[in-house]
Backbone as CSV, one residue per row, in Angstrom:
resi,resn,N_x,N_y,N_z,CA_x,CA_y,CA_z,C_x,C_y,C_z
1,MET,12.277,-18.693,3.074,11.437,-19.033,4.212,9.965,-18.854,3.817
2,ILE,9.149,-19.782,4.243,7.704,-19.706,4.004,7.015,-19.496,5.352
3,VAL,6.196,-18.467,5.409,5.423,-18.185,6.624,4.014,-18.709,6.399
4,LYS,3.597,-19.662,7.212,2.237,-20.218,7.134,1.451,-19.700,8.329
5,THR,0.330,-19.059,8.027,-0.478,-18.464,9.093,-1.602,-19.402,9.511
6,LYS,-2.206,-19.068,10.636,-3.418,-19.761,11.063,-4.572,-19.236,10.225
7,LYS,-5.684,-19.948,10.224,-6.866,-19.491,9.482,-7.433,-18.250,10.157
8,TYR,-7.909,-17.328,9.312,-8.436,-16.063,9.822,-9.593,-15.622,8.943
9,GLN,-10.649,-15.133,9.581,-11.812,-14.627,8.857,-11.965,-13.142,9.162
10,LEU,-11.975,-12.344,8.102,-12.140,-10.899,8.229,-13.616,-10.589,8.455
11,ALA,-13.907,-9.871,9.524,-15.289,-9.487,9.827,-15.704,-8.312,8.942
12,ASN,-16.983,-8.269,8.590,-17.498,-7.195,7.735,-17.240,-5.818,8.348
13,GLY,-17.509,-5.674,9.624,-17.320,-4.385,10.289,-15.863,-3.945,10.292
14,THR,-14.959,-4.887,10.495,-13.531,-4.574,10.467,-13.125,-4.106,9.078
15,PHE,-13.615,-4.794,8.042,-13.298,-4.402,6.672,-13.792,-2.991,6.376
16,ILE,-15.035,-2.699,6.746,-15.609,-1.376,6.471,-14.797,-0.294,7.189
17,LYS,-14.442,-0.552,8.449,-13.673,0.422,9.220,-12.284,0.648,8.604
18,LEU,-11.601,-0.427,8.244,-10.270,-0.297,7.653,-10.323,0.369,6.282
19,ALA,-11.295,-0.027,5.453,-11.406,0.538,4.107,-11.763,2.024,4.174
20,PHE,-12.679,2.396,5.052,-13.076,3.802,5.166,-11.937,4.647,5.731
21,GLY,-11.219,4.116,6.701,-10.059,4.824,7.244,-8.981,5.027,6.193
22,ASN,-8.749,3.993,5.380,-7.773,4.087,4.299,-8.217,5.125,3.265
23,LEU,-9.507,5.154,2.961,-10.038,6.119,1.998,-9.848,7.552,2.504
24,ILE,-10.103,7.788,3.773,-9.942,9.124,4.343,-8.481,9.568,4.271
25,LYS,-7.550,8.638,4.533,-6.128,8.980,4.444,-5.718,9.288,3.005
26,GLU,-6.258,8.539,2.039,-5.909,8.745,0.635,-6.568,9.997,0.059
27,GLN,-7.787,10.281,0.467,-8.532,11.388,-0.131,-8.746,12.529,0.856
28,TRP,-7.679,12.923,1.516,-7.708,14.028,2.462,-8.071,15.341,1.773
29,TRP,-7.790,15.433,0.495,-8.033,16.658,-0.269,-9.520,16.992,-0.386
30,VAL,-10.399,16.037,-0.139,-11.840,16.308,-0.166,-12.197,17.333,0.911
31,ALA,-11.489,17.290,2.035,-11.724,18.269,3.096,-11.372,19.678,2.631
32,LEU,-10.365,19.796,1.771,-10.011,21.117,1.237,-11.112,21.659,0.328
33,ILE,-11.720,20.784,-0.460,-12.843,21.205,-1.308,-14.006,21.659,-0.440
34,TYR,-14.280,20.901,0.616,-15.332,21.266,1.564,-15.079,22.658,2.149
35,LEU,-13.844,22.892,2.595,-13.508,24.188,3.174,-13.592,25.317,2.144
36,ALA,-13.218,25.019,0.886,-13.300,26.034,-0.166,-14.750,26.422,-0.442
37,ILE,-15.630,25.421,-0.459,-17.051,25.719,-0.679,-17.613,26.498,0.510
38,CYS,-17.223,26.099,1.705,-17.662,26.854,2.898,-17.118,28.278,2.873
39,GLY,-15.963,28.467,2.242,-15.381,29.801,2.122,-16.211,30.736,1.270
40,GLY,-17.137,30.184,0.502,-18.059,31.011,-0.262,-18.882,31.916,0.632
41,TYR,-18.996,31.569,1.895,-19.706,32.386,2.883,-19.055,33.764,3.009
42,LEU,-17.727,33.806,2.851,-17.012,35.077,2.947,-17.305,35.961,1.737
43,TRP,-17.605,35.354,0.608,-17.887,36.076,-0.633,-19.330,36.599,-0.638
44,ILE,-20.269,35.675,-0.389,-21.691,36.027,-0.263,-22.164,35.430,1.059
45,PRO,-22.329,36.263,2.097,-22.725,35.728,3.405,-24.115,35.075,3.373
46,ASN,-24.108,33.780,3.316,-25.346,33.013,3.313,-25.019,31.637,3.897
47,MET,-25.824,31.168,4.827,-25.580,29.876,5.487,-25.687,28.695,4.532
48,TRP,-26.296,28.897,3.356,-26.465,27.783,2.422,-25.133,27.270,1.889
49,TRP,-24.091,28.082,1.901,-22.765,27.601,1.508,-22.332,26.472,2.444
50,ILE,-22.458,26.714,3.727,-22.023,25.739,4.732,-22.963,24.536,4.752
51,ILE,-24.270,24.793,4.682,-25.239,23.693,4.688,-25.059,22.813,3.459
52,GLY,-24.944,23.433,2.288,-24.777,22.667,1.048,-23.488,21.868,1.036
53,ALA,-22.386,22.471,1.475,-21.105,21.768,1.522,-21.153,20.613,2.518
54,SER,-21.816,20.832,3.656,-21.925,19.771,4.671,-22.760,18.604,4.153
55,ILE,-23.858,18.909,3.460,-24.690,17.839,2.887,-23.889,17.053,1.852
56,ALA,-23.145,17.758,1.005,-22.338,17.083,-0.017,-21.274,16.192,0.624
57,LEU,-20.629,16.669,1.683,-19.600,15.883,2.364,-20.198,14.632,3.005
58,VAL,-21.356,14.786,3.643,-22.016,13.631,4.267,-22.444,12.621,3.196
59,LEU,-22.981,13.100,2.090,-23.380,12.193,1.005,-22.178,11.474,0.399
60,TYR,-21.063,12.167,0.271,-19.830,11.548,-0.232,-19.374,10.422,0.699
61,GLY,-19.384,10.699,2.003,-19.011,9.669,2.977,-19.970,8.492,2.966
62,LEU,-21.272,8.772,2.880,-22.263,7.695,2.813,-22.107,6.855,1.554
63,PHE,-21.794,7.509,0.436,-21.571,6.775,-0.809,-20.497,5.712,-0.618
64,TRP,-19.353,6.097,-0.030,-18.265,5.140,0.153,-18.598,4.103,1.212
65,LEU,-19.300,4.482,2.271,-19.704,3.477,3.269,-20.621,2.427,2.645
66,ILE,-21.536,2.862,1.794,-22.436,1.920,1.121,-21.648,1.017,0.172
67,GLN,-20.659,1.581,-0.520,-19.826,0.778,-1.420,-19.091,-0.313,-0.646
68,PHE,-18.476,0.058,0.475,-17.716,-0.914,1.256,-18.628,-1.959,1.898
69,ALA,-19.804,-1.538,2.351,-20.757,-2.495,2.924,-21.286,-3.430,1.835
70,GLY,-21.466,-2.916,0.632,-21.977,-3.728,-0.468,-21.010,-4.796,-0.924
71,ILE,-19.718,-4.539,-0.811,-18.712,-5.528,-1.229,-18.883,-6.817,-0.441
72,SER,-19.203,-6.688,0.835,-19.357,-7.889,1.659,-20.614,-8.684,1.303
73,GLN,-21.562,-8.046,0.595,-22.799,-8.733,0.229,-22.750,-9.335,-1.168
74,LEU,-21.872,-8.825,-2.018,-21.785,-9.323,-3.390,-21.110,-10.687,-3.449
75,GLU,-21.518,-11.473,-4.422,-20.942,-12.802,-4.602,-19.449,-12.721,-4.938
76,GLN,-19.050,-11.718,-5.725,-17.649,-11.575,-6.126,-16.743,-11.260,-4.938
77,GLY,-17.265,-10.638,-3.907,-16.457,-10.255,-2.763,-16.536,-11.219,-1.591
78,LYS,-17.338,-12.264,-1.705,-17.539,-13.191,-0.577,-16.250,-13.873,-0.125
79,PHE,-15.328,-14.150,-1.081,-14.112,-14.867,-0.713,-13.264,-14.087,0.295
80,MET,-13.366,-12.756,0.285,-12.581,-11.945,1.220,-13.021,-12.163,2.666
81,PHE,-14.247,-12.644,2.854,-14.809,-12.765,4.196,-14.949,-14.223,4.644
82,GLU,-14.259,-15.134,3.960,-14.242,-16.530,4.377,-12.995,-16.785,5.218
83,LYS,-12.983,-17.949,5.900,-11.801,-18.306,6.686,-10.680,-18.660,5.724
84,LEU,-9.616,-17.873,5.773,-8.490,-18.062,4.868,-7.204,-18.221,5.665
85,SER,-6.269,-18.952,5.077,-4.918,-18.983,5.630,-3.986,-18.463,4.540
86,TYR,-2.795,-18.078,4.941,-1.860,-17.459,4.006,-0.511,-18.147,4.107
87,GLU,0.125,-18.314,2.944,1.520,-18.756,2.881,2.277,-17.625,2.221
88,ILE,3.177,-17.022,2.975,3.855,-15.818,2.514,5.325,-16.118,2.290
89,THR,5.798,-15.797,1.087,7.218,-15.891,0.743,7.653,-14.536,0.196
90,SER,8.910,-14.416,-0.148,9.395,-13.146,-0.694,8.936,-12.943,-2.136
91,GLN,8.424,-13.982,-2.804,7.925,-13.850,-4.175,6.433,-13.549,-4.233
92,GLN,5.653,-14.159,-3.341,4.201,-14.038,-3.440,3.519,-14.321,-2.111
93,ILE,2.228,-14.038,-2.106,1.352,-14.400,-0.993,0.357,-15.403,-1.557
94,LEU,0.298,-16.581,-0.985,-0.655,-17.592,-1.418,-1.843,-17.546,-0.461
95,ILE,-2.994,-17.161,-0.992,-4.218,-17.071,-0.193,-4.926,-18.410,-0.330
96,LYS,-5.084,-19.145,0.771,-5.619,-20.507,0.716,-6.972,-20.604,1.398
97,LEU,-7.943,-21.120,0.640,-9.259,-21.398,1.186,-9.225,-22.723,1.947
98,ASN,-8.541,-23.700,1.378,-8.288,-24.979,2.030,-6.995,-25.550,1.441
99,SER,-6.670,-26.796,1.730,-5.389,-27.339,1.272,-5.318,-27.510,-0.247
100,LYS,-6.470,-27.547,-0.925,-6.480,-27.759,-2.372,-6.816,-26.502,-3.171
101,GLN,-7.451,-25.523,-2.555,-7.859,-24.319,-3.265,-7.099,-23.115,-2.727
102,GLY,-6.494,-22.376,-3.651,-5.755,-21.192,-3.261,-5.530,-20.273,-4.443
103,MET,-5.090,-19.065,-4.152,-4.829,-18.081,-5.199,-3.519,-17.364,-4.885
104,PRO,-2.564,-17.381,-5.829,-1.332,-16.640,-5.591,-1.535,-15.144,-5.852
105,LEU,-0.859,-14.336,-5.081,-0.919,-12.886,-5.226,0.511,-12.372,-5.202
106,LYS,0.938,-11.779,-6.297,2.299,-11.236,-6.392,2.415,-9.972,-5.546
107,TRP,3.574,-9.743,-4.990,3.820,-8.558,-4.184,3.662,-7.283,-5.014
108,GLU,3.882,-7.372,-6.333,3.787,-6.200,-7.205,2.363,-5.652,-7.276
109,SER,1.368,-6.481,-6.991,-0.020,-6.013,-7.055,-0.442,-5.252,-5.787
110,ILE,0.435,-5.232,-4.794,0.145,-4.498,-3.565,0.720,-3.095,-3.699
111,LYS,-0.147,-2.095,-3.543,0.268,-0.696,-3.708,0.933,-0.133,-2.467
112,LYS,0.440,-0.559,-1.297,0.897,0.045,-0.053,0.682,-0.936,1.085
113,ALA,1.517,-0.855,2.086,1.354,-1.657,3.294,1.355,-0.733,4.503
114,VAL,0.507,-1.039,5.458,0.426,-0.265,6.694,0.735,-1.218,7.842
115,VAL,1.669,-0.806,8.682,2.042,-1.603,9.849,1.570,-0.859,11.086
116,THR,0.747,-1.529,11.898,0.298,-0.932,13.158,0.792,-1.796,14.311
117,LYS,0.362,-1.470,15.508,0.827,-2.228,16.669,0.236,-3.637,16.742
118,ASP,-0.874,-3.893,16.002,-1.480,-5.222,16.101,-1.818,-5.891,14.772
119,HIS,-1.483,-5.248,13.630,-1.772,-5.897,12.351,-0.993,-5.275,11.191
120,PHE,-0.950,-6.047,10.086,-0.490,-5.548,8.795,-1.728,-5.333,7.944
121,LEU,-1.712,-4.282,7.131,-2.780,-4.043,6.175,-2.130,-3.864,4.814
122,LEU,-2.389,-4.806,3.899,-1.837,-4.750,2.557,-2.926,-4.231,1.627
123,VAL,-2.708,-3.059,1.036,-3.725,-2.382,0.236,-3.430,-2.584,-1.247
124,MET,-4.427,-3.122,-1.959,-4.305,-3.300,-3.406,-5.092,-2.234,-4.158
125,SER,-6.222,-1.816,-3.605,-7.035,-0.740,-4.171,-7.891,-0.179,-3.041
126,LYS,-8.794,0.734,-3.376,-9.642,1.318,-2.335,-10.465,0.267,-1.611
127,ALA,-10.907,-0.743,-2.357,-11.821,-1.720,-1.775,-11.206,-3.108,-1.618
128,GLN,-9.961,-3.295,-2.023,-9.324,-4.608,-1.896,-8.115,-4.486,-0.980
129,MET,-8.148,-5.252,0.086,-7.052,-5.231,1.034,-6.977,-6.553,1.776
130,ILE,-5.802,-6.820,2.303,-5.590,-8.020,3.111,-5.224,-7.557,4.516
131,HIS,-5.984,-8.025,5.480,-5.770,-7.681,6.886,-5.117,-8.878,7.553
132,LEU,-3.906,-8.686,8.078,-3.174,-9.770,8.730,-2.877,-9.386,10.180
133,PRO,-3.753,-9.773,11.110,-3.464,-9.481,12.518,-2.283,-10.326,12.997
134,TYR,-1.513,-9.807,13.913,-0.324,-10.511,14.397,-0.662,-11.848,15.054
135,ARG,-1.871,-11.984,15.568,-2.233,-13.220,16.287,-2.328,-14.439,15.374
136,ILE,-2.376,-14.245,14.044,-2.447,-15.409,13.154,-1.062,-15.967,12.820
137,PHE,-0.011,-15.269,13.252,1.345,-15.760,13.014,1.788,-16.631,14.171
138,ASN,2.723,-17.541,13.885,3.164,-18.499,14.886,4.268,-17.973,15.791
139,SER,5.027,-16.960,15.331,6.101,-16.418,16.159,6.379,-14.970,15.791
140,GLN,7.126,-14.319,16.645,7.527,-12.934,16.404,8.504,-12.853,15.231
141,ASN,9.284,-13.910,15.019,10.230,-13.926,13.899,9.512,-13.868,12.555
142,GLU,8.363,-14.507,12.447,7.586,-14.467,11.201,7.104,-13.045,10.921
143,ILE,6.688,-12.340,11.959,6.236,-10.953,11.806,7.388,-10.092,11.319
144,LYS,8.568,-10.267,11.912,9.740,-9.493,11.496,10.140,-9.838,10.061
145,PHE,10.021,-11.104,9.677,10.351,-11.524,8.314,9.438,-10.838,7.299
146,ILE,8.151,-10.803,7.572,7.195,-10.165,6.658,7.445,-8.657,6.607
147,GLU,7.770,-8.076,7.732,8.080,-6.650,7.755,9.330,-6.360,6.908
148,THR,10.318,-7.237,6.972,11.530,-7.091,6.165,11.209,-7.192,4.680
149,ILE,10.350,-8.135,4.303,9.946,-8.276,2.898,9.284,-6.989,2.424
150,MET,8.382,-6.443,3.231,7.675,-5.226,2.841,8.625,-4.039,2.708
151,LYS,9.648,-3.977,3.553,10.639,-2.906,3.424,11.445,-3.077,2.139
152,ARG,11.829,-4.313,1.818,12.583,-4.571,0.581,11.763,-4.251,-0.662
153,LYS,10.474,-4.481,-0.588,9.593,-4.201,-1.726,9.151,-2.735,-1.755
154,SER,9.649,-1.933,-0.843,9.340,-0.500,-0.716,7.844,-0.245,-0.489
155,LEU,7.209,-1.130,0.249,5.799,-0.939,0.581,5.644,-0.113,1.855
156,ILE,6.663,-0.178,2.717,6.661,0.644,3.922,8.000,1.356,4.007
157,LYS,8.008,2.471,4.701,9.244,3.236,4.890,9.929,2.750,6.163
158,GLU,11.235,2.854,6.188,11.984,2.390,7.359,12.027,3.381,8.476
């Protein structure tokens, strides 16, 4: 079965929000480092432990926000923010710019899939992802078919 979606354009703000949320879920351990540095206050009581750790945490977050915002401005990342349609089979995802231009993407290049109440998020790396809202599909059966493929490929847990 081939699932053909409607054309969809990913908004810059949506990409930044999804990418940053994904980064926070993947790098939860940064909060432990923050807490460990703040714990230095117990060793030598000085507010600079907490202030310094807080500044470092804010700078770390800003670094990644700037990276994600920059992707939308670079020429190499522009294709992610154009109107695209998708043809999805159990072998690959065909990302189509128009009827003549497209790029195949093997399921093996997807590291993780996230299923929410209103979209699929296929994660390839920290900054590369495919956002598929349910509204671009033609029926509920297509959504279930894609979910089944992702379960078979062990991208999501049952």
